[in-house]
C-alpha positions as CSV (number, residue, x, y, z in Angstrom):
1,X,-25.5,-32.9,-70.0
2,X,-25.0,-29.3,-71.4
3,X,-21.7,-28.6,-73.1
4,X,-20.8,-25.8,-70.6
5,X,-21.4,-28.2,-67.6
6,X,-19.3,-30.9,-69.3
7,X,-16.5,-28.4,-69.9
8,X,-16.7,-27.2,-66.3
9,X,-16.5,-30.7,-64.9
10,X,-13.6,-31.5,-67.2
11,X,-11.7,-28.3,-66.3
12,X,-12.3,-29.0,-62.5
13,X,-10.7,-32.5,-63.0
14,X,-7.8,-31.0,-64.9
15,X,-7.1,-28.5,-62.1
16,X,-7.0,-31.4,-59.6
17,X,-4.4,-33.2,-61.7
18,X,-2.4,-30.2,-62.5
19,X,-3.8,-30.0,-66.0
20,X,-1.3,-32.4,-67.5
21,X,-2.0,-36.0,-66.7
22,X,1.0,-38.1,-67.6
23,X,0.7,-41.7,-66.6
24,X,-2.2,-44.0,-67.0
25,X,-2.9,-43.7,-63.3
26,X,-3.0,-39.9,-63.6
27,X,-5.5,-40.1,-66.4
28,X,-7.6,-42.6,-64.4
29,X,-7.6,-40.1,-61.6
30,X,-8.7,-37.4,-64.0
31,X,-11.7,-39.4,-65.0
32,X,-12.5,-40.2,-61.3
33,X,-12.4,-36.5,-60.4
34,X,-14.5,-35.5,-63.4
35,X,-17.2,-38.0,-62.5
36,X,-17.2,-37.0,-58.9
37,X,-17.4,-33.3,-59.9
38,X,-20.3,-34.0,-62.2
39,X,-22.2,-35.9,-59.4
40,X,-21.8,-33.0,-57.1
41,X,-22.6,-30.2,-59.6
42,X,-25.7,-31.9,-61.0
43,X,-26.7,-33.3,-57.6
44,X,-27.1,-36.7,-59.1
45,X,-28.8,-39.3,-57.0
46,X,-28.4,-43.1,-56.9
47,X,-29.6,-44.6,-60.1
48,X,-28.8,-41.5,-62.2
49,X,-27.2,-42.3,-65.5
50,X,-23.6,-41.3,-66.2
51,X,-21.8,-40.9,-69.6
52,X,-20.8,-44.1,-71.5
53,X,-17.1,-45.1,-71.7
54,X,-17.0,-43.8,-75.2
55,X,-18.4,-40.4,-74.2
56,X,-15.9,-40.1,-71.3
57,X,-13.0,-40.9,-73.6
58,X,-14.2,-38.2,-76.0
59,X,-14.9,-35.6,-73.4
60,X,-11.7,-36.1,-71.4
61,X,-9.3,-37.1,-74.1
62,X,-8.3,-40.3,-72.4
63,X,-8.1,-44.0,-73.4
64,X,-10.7,-46.5,-72.7
65,X,-8.4,-48.4,-70.3
66,X,-8.0,-45.2,-68.2
67,X,-11.8,-44.9,-68.1
68,X,-12.3,-48.5,-67.1
69,X,-9.7,-48.2,-64.4
70,X,-11.4,-45.1,-63.0
71,X,-14.9,-46.8,-63.1
72,X,-13.4,-49.9,-61.3
73,X,-12.0,-47.7,-58.5
74,X,-15.2,-45.7,-58.2
75,X,-17.2,-48.9,-58.1
76,X,-15.1,-50.2,-55.2
77,X,-16.0,-47.0,-53.3
78,X,-19.7,-47.6,-54.0
79,X,-19.8,-44.3,-56.0
80,X,-20.7,-45.8,-59.4
81,X,-22.1,-49.1,-60.6
82,X,-22.0,-50.6,-64.1
83,X,-24.4,-53.2,-65.3
84,X,-24.7,-54.9,-68.7
85,X,-27.6,-53.3,-70.6
86,X,-27.9,-50.4,-68.1
87,X,-24.6,-48.6,-68.5
88,X,-22.9,-46.7,-65.7
89,X,-25.1,-45.2,-63.0
90,X,-24.5,-43.5,-59.7
91,X,-24.4,-46.1,-57.0
92,X,-25.7,-45.9,-53.4
93,X,-22.6,-44.1,-52.1
94,X,-23.0,-45.9,-48.9
95,X,-20.5,-46.5,-46.1
96,X,-19.8,-50.1,-47.2
97,X,-16.2,-49.4,-48.1
98,X,-15.7,-47.9,-44.6
99,X,-17.1,-51.0,-43.0
100,X,-14.8,-53.2,-45.0
101,X,-11.7,-51.2,-44.1
102,X,-12.7,-51.1,-40.4
103,X,-13.4,-54.9,-40.5
104,X,-10.0,-55.7,-42.0
105,X,-8.3,-53.2,-39.6
106,X,-9.9,-54.7,-36.5
107,X,-9.2,-58.2,-37.6
108,X,-5.6,-57.5,-38.5
109,X,-5.1,-56.0,-35.0
110,X,-6.8,-58.9,-33.3
111,X,-3.5,-60.5,-32.4
112,X,-2.5,-57.3,-30.5
113,X,-5.3,-58.0,-27.9
114,X,-8.5,-56.2,-27.3
115,X,-7.5,-52.9,-28.7
116,X,-9.6,-53.2,-31.9
117,X,-12.8,-54.1,-30.0
118,X,-12.1,-51.3,-27.5
119,X,-11.6,-48.7,-30.3
120,X,-14.8,-49.6,-32.1
121,X,-16.8,-49.7,-28.8
122,X,-15.5,-46.3,-27.9
123,X,-16.5,-44.9,-31.2
124,X,-20.0,-46.3,-30.9
125,X,-20.3,-44.8,-27.4
126,X,-19.1,-41.4,-28.7
127,X,-21.6,-41.5,-31.5
128,X,-24.5,-42.5,-29.2
129,X,-23.7,-39.7,-26.8
130,X,-23.3,-37.2,-29.6
131,X,-26.8,-38.1,-31.0
132,X,-28.4,-38.1,-27.5
133,X,-29.9,-34.6,-27.6
134,X,-31.5,-35.2,-31.0
135,X,-32.9,-38.6,-30.1
136,X,-34.4,-37.4,-26.9
137,X,-35.9,-34.4,-28.6
138,X,-37.5,-36.6,-31.3
139,X,-38.8,-39.3,-28.9
140,X,-39.8,-37.2,-25.9
141,X,-43.5,-37.4,-25.0
142,X,-44.1,-40.5,-27.2
143,X,-44.5,-44.2,-26.5
144,X,-43.0,-46.9,-28.6
145,X,-44.6,-50.3,-28.0
146,X,-42.2,-52.2,-30.3
147,X,-39.1,-50.8,-28.7
148,X,-40.4,-51.9,-25.3
149,X,-41.2,-55.3,-26.8
150,X,-37.6,-55.5,-28.2
151,X,-36.2,-54.8,-24.7
152,X,-38.6,-57.5,-23.2
153,X,-37.3,-60.0,-25.7
154,X,-33.7,-59.0,-24.9
155,X,-34.4,-59.6,-21.2
156,X,-36.1,-63.0,-21.8
157,X,-33.1,-64.2,-23.8
158,X,-30.7,-62.8,-21.3
159,X,-32.4,-64.7,-18.5
160,X,-32.0,-67.9,-20.6
161,X,-28.3,-67.1,-21.2
162,X,-29.0,-66.4,-24.9
163,X,-27.5,-63.7,-27.0
164,X,-29.8,-61.1,-28.5
165,X,-27.9,-59.8,-31.5
166,X,-30.9,-59.3,-33.7
167,X,-32.8,-57.4,-31.1
168,X,-29.8,-55.2,-30.3
169,X,-29.4,-54.0,-33.9
170,X,-33.1,-53.6,-34.4
171,X,-33.2,-51.4,-31.2
172,X,-30.4,-49.2,-32.3
173,X,-31.7,-48.8,-35.9
174,X,-35.2,-47.9,-34.6
175,X,-33.8,-45.3,-32.1
176,X,-31.5,-43.7,-34.7
177,X,-34.3,-43.6,-37.3
178,X,-36.0,-41.0,-35.2
179,X,-33.3,-38.5,-36.3
180,X,-34.3,-38.9,-40.0
181,X,-30.6,-38.8,-40.9
182,X,-29.5,-41.4,-43.4
183,X,-25.8,-40.9,-42.7
184,X,-26.2,-41.4,-39.0
185,X,-28.3,-44.5,-39.6
186,X,-25.6,-46.0,-41.9
187,X,-22.8,-45.1,-39.5
188,X,-24.7,-46.7,-36.5
189,X,-25.3,-49.9,-38.6
190,X,-21.8,-50.0,-39.9
191,X,-20.1,-49.7,-36.5
192,X,-22.5,-52.2,-35.1
193,X,-21.6,-54.8,-37.7
194,X,-17.9,-54.3,-37.2
195,X,-18.3,-54.3,-33.4
196,X,-20.3,-57.5,-33.5
197,X,-17.8,-59.4,-35.6
198,X,-14.9,-58.1,-33.5
199,X,-16.6,-59.3,-30.3
200,X,-16.7,-63.0,-31.4
201,X,-13.6,-63.8,-29.4
202,X,-15.1,-62.4,-26.3
203,X,-18.6,-63.9,-26.6
204,X,-18.2,-66.3,-23.7
205,X,-17.5,-63.4,-21.4
206,X,-20.1,-61.1,-23.0
207,X,-22.8,-63.7,-22.1
208,X,-22.1,-63.2,-18.4
209,X,-23.4,-59.6,-18.5
210,X,-26.3,-60.0,-20.9
211,X,-29.0,-59.1,-18.4
212,X,-27.2,-55.9,-17.3
213,X,-26.9,-54.9,-21.0
214,X,-30.6,-55.6,-21.6
215,X,-31.7,-53.5,-18.6
216,X,-29.5,-50.6,-19.9
217,X,-31.5,-50.7,-23.2
218,X,-34.7,-50.4,-21.1
219,X,-33.4,-47.3,-19.3
220,X,-32.3,-45.8,-22.7
221,X,-35.8,-45.9,-24.2
222,X,-37.5,-44.9,-21.0
223,X,-35.3,-41.8,-20.6
224,X,-35.8,-40.8,-24.2
225,X,-39.6,-41.1,-23.9
226,X,-39.4,-39.1,-20.6
227,X,-37.4,-36.4,-22.3
228,X,-34.6,-36.8,-19.7
229,X,-31.3,-36.1,-21.5
230,X,-29.2,-36.6,-18.4
231,X,-30.8,-40.0,-17.6
232,X,-30.5,-40.9,-21.3
233,X,-26.7,-40.2,-21.4
234,X,-26.3,-42.1,-18.2
235,X,-28.1,-45.1,-19.6
236,X,-25.9,-45.0,-22.8
237,X,-22.8,-45.1,-20.6
238,X,-24.3,-48.0,-18.6
239,X,-25.0,-49.8,-21.9
240,X,-21.3,-49.9,-22.7
241,X,-20.1,-50.5,-19.1
242,X,-20.4,-54.3,-19.2
243,X,-18.3,-54.5,-22.4
244,X,-15.7,-52.1,-21.0
245,X,-15.4,-54.3,-17.9
246,X,-14.8,-57.4,-20.1
247,X,-12.2,-55.6,-22.1
248,X,-10.4,-54.4,-19.0
249,X,-10.4,-58.0,-17.6
250,X,-9.0,-59.4,-20.9
251,X,-6.3,-56.7,-21.0
252,X,-5.3,-57.5,-17.4
253,X,-5.1,-61.2,-18.3
254,X,-3.0,-60.5,-21.3
255,X,-0.7,-58.3,-19.3
256,X,-0.3,-61.1,-16.7
257,X,0.4,-63.6,-19.5
258,X,3.0,-61.3,-21.2
259,X,4.7,-60.8,-17.9
260,X,5.0,-64.6,-17.3
261,X,2.1,-65.0,-14.9
262,X,-0.7,-67.2,-15.1
263,X,-21.0,-67.2,-28.3
264,X,-24.2,-66.8,-28.7
265,X,-25.6,-67.6,-32.1
266,X,-26.8,-64.0,-32.4
267,X,-29.6,-65.2,-34.5
268,X,-33.0,-63.6,-34.0
269,X,-36.1,-64.0,-36.0
270,X,-36.8,-61.0,-38.3
271,X,-39.7,-58.9,-37.1
272,X,-42.4,-58.1,-39.6
273,X,-42.8,-54.6,-40.9
274,X,-46.2,-54.4,-39.1
275,X,-44.5,-55.2,-35.8
276,X,-41.6,-52.7,-36.5
277,X,-44.1,-49.9,-37.3
278,X,-44.8,-49.2,-33.6
279,X,-41.1,-48.6,-33.0
280,X,-41.7,-45.3,-34.7
281,X,-44.4,-44.4,-32.3
282,X,-45.7,-40.9,-32.9
283,X,-42.6,-39.6,-34.7
284,X,-44.8,-37.7,-37.1
285,X,-46.3,-34.3,-36.5
286,X,-47.7,-34.5,-32.9
287,X,-50.1,-31.7,-33.5
288,X,-53.6,-32.4,-34.8
289,X,-54.7,-30.9,-38.1
290,X,-56.0,-27.3,-37.8
291,X,-59.7,-27.1,-37.2
292,X,-60.2,-25.2,-40.4
293,X,-58.8,-28.1,-42.4
294,X,-61.5,-29.9,-44.2
295,X,-62.3,-33.4,-42.8
296,X,-61.3,-35.1,-46.1
297,X,-57.9,-33.3,-46.2
298,X,-57.3,-34.2,-42.6
299,X,-58.0,-37.8,-43.2
300,X,-55.7,-37.8,-46.2
301,X,-53.0,-36.2,-44.1
302,X,-53.4,-38.9,-41.4
303,X,-53.3,-41.6,-44.0
304,X,-50.1,-40.2,-45.6
305,X,-48.5,-40.1,-42.1
306,X,-49.5,-43.7,-41.5
307,X,-48.1,-44.8,-44.9
308,X,-44.8,-42.9,-44.1
309,X,-44.5,-44.6,-40.7
310,X,-45.2,-48.0,-42.3
311,X,-42.5,-47.4,-45.0
312,X,-39.9,-46.4,-42.4
313,X,-40.9,-49.4,-40.2
314,X,-40.3,-51.7,-43.1
315,X,-36.9,-50.2,-43.6
316,X,-36.0,-50.7,-39.9
317,X,-37.0,-54.4,-40.1
318,X,-35.1,-54.9,-43.3
319,X,-31.9,-53.1,-42.2
320,X,-31.9,-55.0,-38.9
321,X,-32.2,-58.3,-40.7
322,X,-29.5,-57.6,-43.2
323,X,-27.0,-56.4,-40.5
324,X,-27.7,-59.2,-38.1
325,X,-27.5,-61.9,-40.8
326,X,-24.3,-60.5,-42.2
327,X,-22.6,-60.2,-38.7
328,X,-23.6,-63.8,-38.0
329,X,-21.8,-65.3,-41.0
330,X,-19.2,-62.7,-42.2
331,X,-15.5,-63.1,-42.0
332,X,-12.9,-60.3,-42.3
333,X,-12.7,-60.5,-46.1
334,X,-16.5,-60.4,-46.7
335,X,-17.9,-57.8,-49.0
336,X,-20.5,-55.7,-47.3
337,X,-22.2,-54.3,-50.4
338,X,-26.0,-54.1,-49.8
339,X,-25.7,-54.6,-46.0
340,X,-26.2,-51.0,-45.1
């Protein structure tokens, strides 16, 4: 890193801490701020190398213990990672810390009733409705065989009284991937994981409305492919209505109890990347190559588009499997590193 960039990052950290770090905690904060400033200014991506502990001590004028404390805090936030033999690198900077906080928060509030489940469900609904226009624009005029197949499997399981947890997360990941927005994809997955774990106490009641939920998924994909934003938003609301009914029923029962009155396994077999590929449908450029484009170049372009769809399809399948597997076995203290 150039000396002037080093100096700028260090000065930025000193400004944040008032220029005079006093305690060990202050000095650790200085190191954290300097590293975050460096990541931003140099636009460092996951896997990029960061200075060694000795270099940080020398650059910032702090002790090794302060550097190690800062690195430990940043690692907990999934901002940096340290491995023997590889040094310190930029980590994935995922939403994993957020998931862990939400999971603990919802579990700690479980004794207060259904408030935790309701809060997460509402946030999921707000997010789905907020993404509606972008999803419909991306999927309008296309057909997605695999998404229809997912809904068919949901319906079959619902008719048998079986939960369809894996199909549910695979559906939502495939729909969100049409936006080509990694933050949105991580947020959808994160909230789904927290929601699924928080729902465990209500699983018996959830099973009663599985078919209605599956049919709402069918209306969601159909409206998106038809380019009907109003029908899409209505289907999203219908998707959450069964859960809202269950929450209302539980709250009423709790109120009666307080006033003195009277799960599915969620496991689904992982879909192959080949099967998941069709979930992307024609998300690439819908226009054919210009006539003036040489045939060889056009063929290369089509092959590149197929490879890109296959890569994204493999990511959909892998994300769905990780999220469903984690939600099936996790407890409120589980670490979610690598899930998103």
